[in-house]
VOGU-3710 file (C-alpha; in Angstrom, 3 decimals, decimal comma):
1> xxxxxxxxxx> 21,357/-15,346/-11,790  19,073/-13,152/-9,718  16,757/-11,032/-11,833  16,916/-7,317/-11,185  14,599/-4,423/-11,844  16,060/-1,536/-13,806  13,695/1,346/-14,404  14,244/5,052/-14,976  11,703/6,025/-12,333  13,792/4,374/-9,609
11> xxxxxxxxxx> 16,410/7,106/-10,069  13,969/9,955/-9,437  15,434/12,363/-6,890  12,298/12,375/-4,753  12,213/8,571/-4,615  15,911/8,398/-3,731  15,217/10,814/-0,861  12,230/8,744/0,257  14,264/5,531/0,313  17,012/7,246/2,283
21> xxxxxxxxxx> 14,469/8,522/4,813  12,951/5,083/5,363  16,231/3,231/5,193  17,060/1,028/2,175  16,794/-2,162/4,228  13,324/-1,253/5,487  11,464/-0,729/2,211  10,867/-2,438/-1,117  8,874/-1,523/-4,196  5,957/-3,882/-4,719
31> xxxxxxxxxx> 3,038/-4,665/-6,990  2,075/-2,878/-10,167  5,159/-0,695/-10,528  7,416/-3,747/-10,400  5,170/-5,872/-12,609  4,645/-3,210/-15,281  8,310/-2,203/-15,372  9,322/-5,813/-15,959  6,846/-5,900/-18,855  8,186/-2,646/-20,286
41> xxxxxxxxxx> 4,864/-0,899/-19,719  4,315/2,625/-18,349  4,137/2,861/-14,580  1,238/4,856/-13,147  1,329/4,232/-9,409  4,258/3,389/-7,163  3,725/1,430/-3,961  6,189/0,434/-1,284  6,074/-2,149/1,478  7,999/-1,532/4,661
51> xxxxxxxxxx> 8,971/-3,415/7,786  8,535/-0,191/9,787  5,379/0,466/11,773  3,212/3,345/10,487  4,202/5,638/13,359  7,872/5,110/12,570  7,233/5,753/8,870  5,563/9,076/9,662  8,314/10,095/12,063  11,017/9,381/9,505
61> xxxxxxxxxx> 9,139/11,278/6,784  8,637/14,173/9,189  12,349/14,237/10,021  13,180/14,229/6,297  10,656/17,032/5,667  8,702/14,821/3,275  5,032/15,711/3,198  2,805/12,747/4,048  -0,791/11,816/4,800  -2,048/8,885/6,955
71> xxxxxxxxxx> -4,440/7,738/4,217  -5,073/4,278/5,647  -3,340/4,290/8,958  -5,568/1,570/10,445  -4,348/-0,744/7,685  -0,779/0,487/7,879  -0,748/2,825/4,872  0,918/6,239/4,816  1,082/8,216/1,573  4,202/10,232/0,834
81> xxxxxxxxxx> 3,275/13,257/-1,280  6,231/13,659/-3,636  6,849/16,058/-6,536  6,775/13,099/-8,956  3,525/11,738/-7,589  2,230/10,103/-4,403  3,716/6,869/-3,089  1,727/4,595/-0,787  3,885/3,042/1,907  2,283/0,094/3,700
91> xxxxxxxxxx> 3,598/-1,801/6,682  4,013/-5,558/6,193  0,809/-7,346/7,177  -0,865/-10,698/7,624  -4,592/-11,412/7,713  -6,164/-12,142/11,071  -9,732/-12,591/9,784  -11,590/-12,150/6,489  -15,253/-12,250/5,566  -15,162/-11,883/1,795
101> xxxxxxxxxx> -15,552/-8,120/1,894  -12,983/-6,781/4,343  -9,990/-8,076/6,221  -8,755/-7,611/9,760  -4,981/-7,379/9,584  -2,048/-7,369/11,944  1,336/-5,877/11,249  4,151/-8,299/10,455  7,884/-8,339/9,940  8,175/-11,138/7,393
111> xxxxxxxxxx> 8,282/-10,122/3,734  7,121/-13,516/2,490  4,161/-13,445/4,857  3,124/-10,091/3,419  3,465/-11,441/-0,124  1,361/-14,492/0,735  -1,727/-12,369/1,479  -1,713/-10,754/-1,979  -4,016/-11,951/-4,752  -1,952/-13,000/-7,793
121> xxxxxxxxxx> 1,606/-14,170/-8,174  2,393/-11,378/-10,648  1,356/-8,819/-8,014  3,587/-10,300/-5,315  6,916/-9,241/-6,788  9,089/-7,047/-4,551  12,155/-5,065/-5,626  15,021/-3,735/-3,575  14,947/0,066/-4,064  18,723/0,326/-4,419
131> xxxxxxxxxx> 19,987/-2,871/-6,060  16,779/-3,681/-7,933  16,940/-7,315/-6,762  13,590/-9,050/-7,296  12,059/-11,101/-4,498  9,642/-13,722/-5,808  8,310/-16,421/-3,490  5,410/-17,750/-5,584  6,576/-18,021/-9,186  5,423/-14,587/-10,268
141> xxxxxxxxxx> 8,315/-14,046/-12,651  7,595/-17,283/-14,498  3,879/-16,447/-14,634  4,676/-12,983/-15,936  6,847/-14,450/-18,678  4,113/-16,922/-19,595  1,373/-14,253/-19,374  -0,402/-16,437/-16,829  -2,694/-14,971/-14,169  -2,628/-17,296/-11,175
151> xxxxxxxxxx> -3,832/-16,948/-7,604  -1,322/-17,316/-4,806  -2,040/-20,576/-3,045  -5,532/-22,058/-3,221  -7,729/-20,053/-5,578  -10,947/-20,902/-3,734  -9,502/-19,749/-0,430  -8,182/-16,484/-1,874  -11,616/-15,669/-3,305  -13,371/-16,543/-0,045
161> xxxxxxxxxx> -11,103/-13,982/1,633  -12,189/-11,242/-0,783  -14,995/-11,911/-3,254  -13,968/-8,965/-5,432  -10,942/-11,002/-6,461  -13,191/-12,774/-8,962  -13,604/-9,572/-10,952  -9,994/-8,582/-10,386  -8,968/-11,948/-11,838  -10,859/-11,286/-15,061
171> xxxxxxxxxx> -9,533/-7,732/-15,300  -5,967/-8,992/-14,936  -6,656/-11,811/-17,358  -7,870/-9,289/-19,937  -4,817/-7,113/-19,389  -2,015/-9,617/-18,927  -3,278/-13,125/-19,587  -3,197/-15,455/-22,553  -5,218/-18,544/-23,412  -5,628/-21,120/-22,139
181> xxxxxxxxxx> -6,291/-19,440/-18,819  -5,391/-20,989/-15,478  -7,884/-23,813/-14,975  -7,885/-23,623/-11,176  -8,571/-19,892/-11,235  -11,463/-20,238/-13,669  -12,998/-23,121/-11,736  -12,877/-21,144/-8,497  -14,382/-18,033/-10,108  -17,183/-20,117/-11,597
191> xxxxxxxxxx> -17,989/-21,933/-8,368  -17,870/-18,832/-6,175  -19,516/-16,377/-8,581  -22,682/-16,126/-6,405  -20,569/-14,558/-3,638  -20,355/-11,393/-5,743  -23,921/-10,631/-4,684  -22,607/-9,777/-1,231  -20,419/-6,934/-2,466  -21,442/-3,311/-2,695
201> xxxxxxxxxx> -22,772/-2,331/-6,095  -20,309/0,526/-6,258  -17,309/-1,796/-5,876  -18,678/-4,163/-8,510  -19,458/-1,302/-10,880  -16,011/0,221/-10,477  -14,260/-3,080/-11,165  -16,468/-3,775/-14,171  -15,814/-0,336/-15,648  -12,076/-0,831/-15,170
211> xxxxxxxxxx> -12,331/-4,090/-17,103  -14,391/-2,570/-19,924  -11,910/0,279/-20,313  -9,046/-2,055/-21,271  -7,915/-2,249/-24,931  -9,819/-5,468/-25,697  -11,944/-6,942/-22,903  -14,286/-8,777/-25,307  -12,809/-12,316/-25,068  -12,699/-12,046/-21,286
221> xxxxxxxxxx> -16,275/-10,774/-21,015  -17,450/-13,619/-23,250  -15,588/-16,070/-21,012  -17,181/-14,516/-17,905  -20,556/-15,236/-19,490  -19,592/-18,837/-20,258  -18,520/-19,377/-16,639  -21,717/-17,875/-15,221  -19,982/-14,875/-13,651  -21,443/-12,164/-15,868
231> xxxxxxxxxx> -25,033/-13,133/-15,169  -24,472/-12,506/-11,450  -23,348/-8,896/-11,846  -24,936/-7,920/-15,175  -27,713/-10,374/-16,089  -28,955/-8,030/-18,828  -25,691/-8,284/-20,768  -25,409/-9,541/-24,338  -21,701/-10,437/-24,483  -21,870/-11,318/-28,178
241> xxxxxxxxxx> -22,291/-7,602/-28,992  -18,956/-6,543/-27,523  -16,455/-8,053/-30,010  -18,050/-6,183/-32,938  -17,843/-2,864/-31,107  -14,212/-3,384/-30,111  -13,390/-4,295/-33,715  -15,152/-1,149/-34,951  -13,280/1,018/-32,440  -9,943/-0,437/-33,457
251> xxxxxxxxxx> -10,689/-0,160/-37,189  -11,743/3,476/-36,879  -9,086/4,600/-34,422  -11,504/5,243/-31,540  -10,052/5,052/-28,045  -11,332/2,300/-25,725  -14,311/3,566/-23,766  -15,958/1,767/-20,843  -19,321/3,550/-21,053  -19,640/2,806/-24,767
261> xxxxxxxxxx> -18,772/-0,853/-24,178  -21,317/-1,091/-21,354  -23,934/0,449/-23,664  -23,158/-2,150/-26,328  -23,611/-4,942/-23,803  -27,091/-3,731/-22,906  -30,267/-3,937/-24,999  -31,412/-0,637/-26,526  -33,782/0,235/-23,692  -33,407/3,604/-22,004
271> xxxxxxxxxx> -35,067/2,604/-18,734  -32,822/-0,450/-18,452  -29,704/1,624/-19,141  -30,688/4,084/-16,424  -31,322/1,218/-14,010  -27,888/-0,309/-14,654  -26,235/3,103/-14,298  -27,875/3,536/-10,903  -26,953/0,004/-9,876  -23,303/0,564/-10,763
281> xxxxxxxxxx> -23,383/3,964/-9,051  -22,281/5,777/-12,199  -22,120/9,573/-12,266  -24,972/11,686/-13,580  -23,067/12,433/-16,777  -22,303/8,744/-17,326  -25,932/7,810/-16,718  -27,106/10,414/-19,247  -24,643/9,156/-21,838  -25,606/5,514/-21,284
291> xxxxxxxxxx> -29,257/6,420/-21,741  -28,493/8,355/-24,926  -26,740/5,304/-26,363  -29,684/3,111/-25,369  -32,041/5,316/-27,406  -30,275/4,233/-30,595  -32,042/2,809/-33,621  -30,976/-0,399/-35,321  -29,437/1,541/-38,219  -26,801/4,220/-37,817
301> xxxxxxxxxx> -27,982/7,780/-38,420  -25,972/10,487/-40,175  -23,059/11,059/-37,770  -22,904/14,845/-37,844  -26,648/15,221/-37,466  -26,430/12,959/-34,421  -23,529/14,962/-33,017  -25,442/18,221/-33,397  -28,412/16,787/-31,532  -26,599/14,709/-28,888
311> xxxxxxxxxx> -22,992/15,922/-28,707  -19,892/14,389/-30,243  -19,373/11,762/-27,553  -22,888/10,333/-27,676  -22,904/10,460/-31,469  -19,669/8,454/-31,540  -21,254/5,917/-29,203  -24,311/5,382/-31,365  -22,454/5,274/-34,668  -19,878/2,742/-33,485
321> xxxxxxxxxx> -22,374/0,531/-31,667  -24,623/0,340/-34,731  -21,732/-0,359/-37,100  -21,626/3,012/-38,841  -18,751/5,139/-40,120  -17,605/7,624/-37,488  -14,930/9,293/-39,655  -17,111/12,378/-40,389  -16,834/13,243/-36,693  -13,038/13,239/-36,626
331> xxxxxxxxxx> -11,808/16,787/-36,158  -15,291/18,201/-36,739  -16,580/21,019/-34,527  -20,311/21,277/-33,958  -21,489/24,497/-35,706  -23,813/27,130/-34,262  -27,171/27,545/-35,963  -26,903/30,955/-37,707  -30,514/32,062/-37,224  -32,119/33,796/-34,253
341> xxxxxxxxxx> -35,720/34,448/-33,369  -35,231/38,177/-33,738  -34,375/37,738/-37,403  -37,697/36,006/-37,961  -39,593/38,708/-36,079  -37,877/41,272/-38,290  -39,450/39,505/-41,272  -42,928/40,341/-39,987  -43,732/37,302/-37,851  -45,168/38,233/-34,472
351> xxxxxxxxxx> -43,244/37,057/-31,431  -44,684/33,835/-30,080  -44,964/30,109/-30,794  -44,846/30,593/-34,573  -41,317/31,970/-34,323  -40,201/28,829/-32,476  -41,893/26,583/-35,041  -40,183/28,391/-37,930  -36,836/28,207/-36,196  -37,262/24,457/-35,698
361> xxxxxxxxxx> -38,282/23,827/-39,338  -35,396/25,864/-40,752  -32,973/24,199/-38,358  -34,183/20,745/-39,444  -33,584/21,628/-43,096  -30,191/23,142/-42,261  -29,141/19,913/-40,544  -30,471/17,766/-43,405  -28,433/19,808/-45,912  -25,225/19,328/-43,956
371> xxxxxxxxxx> -25,018/22,643/-42,078  -24,694/25,192/-44,933  -23,670/28,825/-44,399  -25,779/31,779/-43,257  -26,738/32,762/-46,791  -28,291/29,375/-47,379  -30,092/29,550/-44,014  -31,604/32,881/-45,095  -32,826/31,207/-48,282  -34,312/28,354/-46,273
381> xxxxxxxxxx> -36,174/30,885/-44,143  -37,476/32,560/-47,318  -38,754/29,212/-48,524  -40,497/28,493/-45,235  -42,126/31,920/-45,192  -43,249/31,496/-48,808  -44,777/28,092/-48,001  -46,544/29,622/-45,000  -48,044/32,425/-47,104  -49,073/30,297/-50,048
//
């Protein structure tokens, strides 16, 4: 019996119109949408493969009044901009030449040939947009059922075509795989790990952050270290620190967070954290947060005091990484310090550095007492003034 894909999203009006415009025999759903639907997981992105050339795709979308953008026309990709979300439509292809970083492709007409150039068997599943019939030339359905991540064809060859596939393998293993992992895939990743040095740092950083953002990447990251892959892209990493953080996040109901996990992997050195952030081409905000986590002490500080000084996000990072209790931060809003310099001047202190010093001392006591109300702050100011005059 032929397996079929049945998913609610396939009945979307805008997708039905798109299929009609392209012609049902000319297009099939492919990749993540098919894979995730078969697993019963939410579908984020929908991709289609088509036997039509890009120019024909655009003409048919134009005739059907479907907005579209030639997002990757040189590689055969046209994006249909639909009310339910964009759909990438890519002409069937085969590789003409590869160098480990980019591929030169030619358009094809054979569906199996297009599937053969994809990375993993579970990503090479195609579905008829009308009947839902699944087309599987490389055992992807069986691998999906077994939670096995396996390269199509020879693993070494597939990695030589695109070195980033090493990191993609581990990301897919963390998301879909079970143990024991595919021995051929691991052996190829181990042997060819040095090829990752030839990739742009931005591509490596993006793939690594995608991996770290998964629900539990710890076993996979540890395995990457055992196979010698991690030391190529993140030699500073301490993989043994990650399982404890993931366990703490899960126990305390904290959402998975890639920046926090990266911070846990790194030693508590601000300059090193900033260097890694630059190497991975992280944003300014991400770099600042990574550095704040790297400035942590061995022991967890009082969570709310940390949050007041650093912000809720950075406080959560430090508390969880150092094994503290983050529950005081749940639902807590950072208060505003209820004392202004003018109030101190009104008490007879001349404007100048002394006002700032008094503000800082009262604020420190206010934080230490757990952020009491304005009346208590006034009493703290009285005490500071009395100490100053004694």
